[in-house]
N, C-alpha and C positions, 0 to 999 in steps of 0.2 A: 292619559294627560293630553295626547294629541287630539283626541275627540273633543275634549273640553275646549281646547284652544281653537280648534276649528269652529265649533258651535259659537263661541264668543265672537270669532272673527266674522262669521256670517251675520251676527246680530249688529255688530259695529258697521259692517258694510251696508246693511239695510238702512240703519240710522242715518249714515252719511248720505245715502241716495235720497232718502225722505227729506232731510234738512237741505241739501242741495237743490232739490227740486222745488221745495217751498220758497227758499230764499230766491232762487231764480224766477220763480212765478212772480213774487213780490216785486222784485227789481223790473221785470218786463211790464208789469202793471204800471208801475211808477213811470217808466219811460213811456209808456203808451199814453199816459195822461199828459206828460209833458209834451209829447209830439202832437196831441190834438191841439194844445194851446199854441205851439209854434205854427202848426199848419194854418189856423185862423189868421194868426198875425201875418203870416207870409203871403197868403191870398190877399190880405188887405194892402200889403206893400206893393204887390204886383198890380192890383188894381189902381192904387195911387200913381204908379209909374207909367200906366198905359196912356193917359192923355199926353204926357211929355213926349213920348215916342211918336205919338200920332201927329203932334205939332212939328216936331223936328224931322219927321219922316225916317226915322231910324228903326232898326229891328230891336225889339224888347229882349233883354238878355237878363240872366240871373244876376250879374254884377251890377246892372243899373238898378234893379229892384232893391238890392241891398246897400246901394249907395247911401251913405249918411246915416245908416241905421247902426244901433248897438246889438250886435249879434253875438251870441256866445260861440266859442270855439267848438267845432265839431258839428255844426249845422249844416245840413245839405239843402241846397236849394236848386231846382231845375225848372225851367219854364219852356213852354213851347206855344207861342202865339199861333193863332189859327193860320194855317197855310204858310207857316214860316218854319225855319229850322229851330230845333231845340238847343239849349244851352244849360249849363249847370256849373255850380261852384260849390267847394267845400270850404268853409270858414276855418282857418287855422290861427294859431297864435301869432303868426309872422304875417299873415295876410290872407290870401285866398288861393285855392287849388282848383283849377278848371277841371271839369269833368271830361274824359275822353269819349269819343263816339262809342267805344266799347261799354264804358260805364253807362252811358245814357241808354243803350241797347238793353243792358242787363236790367235797369230800372223799368224799362218798358216791358220787358218779358216777366218781370217779377209782379208788376202791377196789373198784368193783364186779367181782366175780370175780378180784381180784388181791390178794395178801398185802402188795405194796409197789408204789407208784406215786409219780410226780412230779406235783405239781399246782400250778397258778398261781393263787393266791388274789388277788383284786382289791384287798384291803386289806392284804395283808402280803407279796406277792410269791411267789416259787417255793419250794416246799418238798418235801422228800422224806419221805414218810409210809408207815407200815405200820399194820396192823390186827391187834389181838389180842382175846381174849375171856376174862373171868374165868369162875370155876366157877359163879358165880351167873348168868351169861348177860349180864353187861355188857360192851358193845363198847367197846373202848379204841383210840383212834387217836393214835399218836405221831408226831411230825414234827420235823424239823431244817431250819433254813433253808439254802438253797443260795446265798445272797448272797455268802458268802465265796468260794465256788467260782467264782461268776460274776465276782467282782472280780479273783480271781488270774487267771483266763483272760482277762479284759479287759486287765489289766495286761500279761499275756503277749503278747496280740495287739498291743498297743501298742508294746512293746518290739521284737517281731519286725517290725512294719511299719516302725518307725523305722530299725532295723538293716538291713532290706532295702532301704529307700529310700537310706540312707546307703552301703551296699555297692554298690547299683546306681550311685550317682553316682560313687563312687570307681572302680567297674569301668569306666564310661564314660570317665572321665578318663584312667585308665590305659591303657585299650584305644585311645583316640584318639592319646595319646602314643606307644604302642608302634607303632601302625599308621603314624603320621606318621614316626617314626624309621625304621620298616622300609621306608616307600616313598620315603625321601629319595633313596637311589640311583636309583630309577626317574625321579624328578623330574630328577636330573642327566642321565640317559640321554635323557630326553624333550627337555630343553633343548639337549643337544648335538645331537641328531638335527634339532630345528628350526633351529639355527644352520647345520648342514650343508645342510638342505633350502633355505635361503635363499640359498645360494651359487650362482652360475652355473657349473654343471659341464658344460655342453654345448659350451662353445666356449673357445678359448684355452688357455694355460697355467695349470692349476689345481693347488694343493697344498692338501690338506685338513690343517689343523694343529689342528683341534678333536678333542679326546679327552675321554673321561670321566675325571675325577680318579681318581688311583690309590686314594685313601682311600674312594671311592665304588665301586670296582670289585674288591672283595674276592672271590677266587675261592672262598673257603671258605663263602660263603652263596649261596643260590640267587639272590636279587635282584642280589648282586655279580657273579654269573656272567653275567647279562645285560649289565652294563656292560663285562666282559672280552670278551664276543661282540661287542658293538658296536664296541669299540676294534680287535679283530681285523678285523671287516668293514671299518672305516674304513681300516685299514692296507692292506688288500687293495684298496680302492677307490682309494686314494691312489697305490699302485703301478701300478694299472691305468690310471689317468688319466695318470701319468708316462709309462707305455709307450705310450698313445694319442698323447700329445703328441710323443714321439720318432718313432713311427710317421708322424705327420702331417708332422713336419719332414723325415723321411727321404723321404716320398713327394713333398713339395714339391721337395726336392733332386733326387729321382730324375726328376720331371717336367722340371725345369730342366736337368738333365744330359742327358736324352733329347732335349730341344728343342735344346740346344746341338750335341749330336753330329749330329743330323738336319739342323740348319740349315747346318752347315758344308758337307757334300757338296751340298746343295740349292743354296747359293749358288755353289759352284764350278760345278755343272752350269749353272745360269742364266748365269753369266759367260762360260763357254767357248761356250755355245750362241749367246749374243749376239755374242761375238767372231767366231764362224764365219759367222753371217748377214750381219754388217757386211763381212767380207772379201769375201764372194760378191757383195754388192750394188755394191761398189766396181768390180768388173770389168764390162766391157761385156756386156749380156745376149746379144748376138749372137755374142761371141768366146768361145772356150773359157777356162776358168780358168787363170791363169798358174801356173807351178811354184811360186812362193812362196805363192800363195793356197791351192793344194792342200797344200803342206806345213803351213801354219798350220791349215788346216781339219782335216787328219789328226792333227795334235798336239792340237787342241782336243777332237776326238771320242775321242782315246785318254784325255784327262783326264776327259771326261764318263763314259767307260766305267769307269775307276778309281774315280771318285767313286760311280758307280751300284753298283759291286760293294762298296765300303765301306758304303754305306747298307744294302745287301742283307744283308750280314753283321751289321750292328747289328740290323736288324729280326729276322733269324733268331735271333740270340742272345736278344733280348727275348722272342720267341715261345717259345724253348726254356725260358727261366725260367719263363714262365707254365705251360707244360705240366708242367714239373717241380714247381711249386707245387701243381698239381692231382693229382700222383701218377701222371701219364702219361709217355710218352716213353721208357720203360725196356723193352727187350726182353731178357728174362732167359735165359741159358743157361750152361752150364759154361765158365768162364774161367780160363785158366792166367796167372796174374799174373807169373810168371817170364818167360814169352814176352812178355807185354805190355810189361814193363819193358824188355826187351832192344830191342824194336822202337821204343819211345818214345825211348830214348836215341839209337839209330841214326838216327832221324829228326831230332833235334834237333842232331846234331854238325855237319852241314853248314852250319847256320844261323849258327853262331858258331865258326869253326875257331880263333879267337884265344883261346877259353876251353879250360880243361882239363876234360874229361869223364871220370867214372870211374863204374863200375857194380859193385855188390856184391849179387849175387842168389845164392840156394841153387841147388845142382845139381839138385835134384828139383823137380817142378812143384808149385806152390802154387795150389790149386783153389778157386774159390768160385762161387756162382751170381750171375751179374750180366750187365750189358750191356756187351759187350767194347768197342764202339765209344765209349760214353760214358765208361767207364774210361780208355781210351786218351786221350780228350779231357782227363780230369782231369790225367793225367800230362803231356800236351803243354802244357796251360796252366801247370802248376807249373814245368816246365823253361823254358817261355818267359818266365815271370815272373822266374826266377832270372837268365836270359841277359840280359834287357833292363835290369835294375836293378843290374847288376854291371859293374865296369870289365873291361877286357881283361886276361887272365892269371888270372882268378878260376877257382878249381877248383869244379866242380859235381858233386856225387856223388849218384847214385840208388841207394838201397839197399832191399832187400826182406828181410823176416824174419818168422818165425811166432812170436808171443808168446801162449801160452795158446790160446784159441779165435779169435784175431784174426790176420789178415795186415796187417803193418805196413809201409807205404811211407814212405820218408823222402826228401826233396830237400833236400840241405844244400849250403850255399856259404859260402865265406870271405870274402865281400865286405864292404862297409861297414856292413851291418845295416839294419834298418828303423827309421824315425823313430818314437819313442814316441808322438808326437802322433797318428800315423795307424795305429798298430799295432792299436787296438781296432776300427777301421773297415775293416780289410783285406778282409773278406768281404762288405762291403756293396756294393751295385750302384752302378756308376760311381765305386767308390772308386778313387782314384790317388794314388801316392806323390808326384807333382808337380802341384801345383795349377795349373800354367800350361796344362795340356792340350796340350803340344807333341806332335806326332806321333812325334817321335824317342823320347820317353820311354815309350811303350807304346801299347797300343790304346785301346778304349773304357772300360775299367775293369770289364768284366763278366767277365773271365776267372775271377778267384777267386770270384766269386759263383756262376757256373755250376758250378765245381768243388765248392763247399760244397753246392749243391742236389743234384748228382749223388751225392755221397758219402752224404749224408743220405737220398736216395732209396734206397740200398743198405742202410740200416741202420747206417751207419758214422759216424765222426766225423772232422774236420779241424781241426787247430791249428797255431799258429806260435809258436815261440821264437826270439828274435833279440837278439843283442848285437853290437857291432862285431867283425867277424871270424867270427862263428858264427851263422848263420841257418839254421833247419831247419823245414821244413813236414812235418808227420806226419799220415799218413791211416791210420786204422784201420778195416778191414773185416771182417765176420764170415765165417769160412771156411765152406765147404760141409760139410754133414753126413757126406759120405763122405770128408773129408780124413783 
């Protein structure tokens, strides 16, 4: 604001100087014209007075030249006849004021070598004077006072100074109000940012509700766009914090689920190993184990092996997911999805002969670039999911079609459908349709998560639509460029 006021002040000062100089020049030119006229008249008056002084034998003075003449106040007249002393007078409203010798000397010095000059007399102030000479050689100096010009310029300077000062005060007030109004949205932005900065955003569930008010975030102004940008940023941060909280909850649930899945087989292994050791200790160390002990030990070892295999599959599934998340574990080659679908359905039929299995694939090969083993695992997981969660007699259909530049695999069943409460979490890790975790209702809950990771690793998508009697998992994969 100070810079604006200083710049405007400079402009006003320049305007004042130019105005004063112009007006002063105009007044000086006008005074010069008046002086020229009075100089000619004064020279004529002196010329008329010279014969009288010659007859009377007296010395010609300025007072004699002005005697009986109508002279304006402020006129200066000085005369110096040849070989005589000079005299001068200034006409005032009350009469005349004789010039002192010092004044006459100042006039002489000012007019030395010049026809017109400005002189400052100690007793009368500033005068514009000119010099002339009569035919008889008398020097005539005529002058007009510059007091009127000085008063006019002084009044002008006073008016300009007062107007400038008032204008600057008004400008300062207006600028301060304008800047204050213009920066009000920024103060709202700063206040909102301060409130957000004071919140603990590094832990727990956080929802940022602070926003710059709409009336302070006008996108039509530059300052308002700052508020709009901050609101957009806060929206993104709020959604990111919500996603972070969901990820943390999902991670906690994942750790809990993984711990539960690993604890169960570990508990079984420990229990059966303790049972086997107890049975062996009960027999005499010197006698061979009894048939019953051998049978119990064999059964326990078989259970230990089963639980070990189950735990191994779980660990392998977790490792596979981790590698898929890193973009690894896919060995790409040309894959025929038609043949892959036939093989997957053929493998699934013996596992549930009480279900009705149907296949709908085109007669021509459907080729794409991908990992045949992992894509077979996707189909196996989807078919196993449909078999596990549907009752006996359900019809399961695996179909393949080409739509645009995508190969579309669909696994459809006419079972009871998916509970809407778990539909949104179907592809999450350890997601299970039955919260009881009974082994009869399925595996570890990683099958669909693995299928989704494999499909996305191939640049495709997987989604589910389900209503009672109509559930369809749809997998879209980009075809090979040679298709």
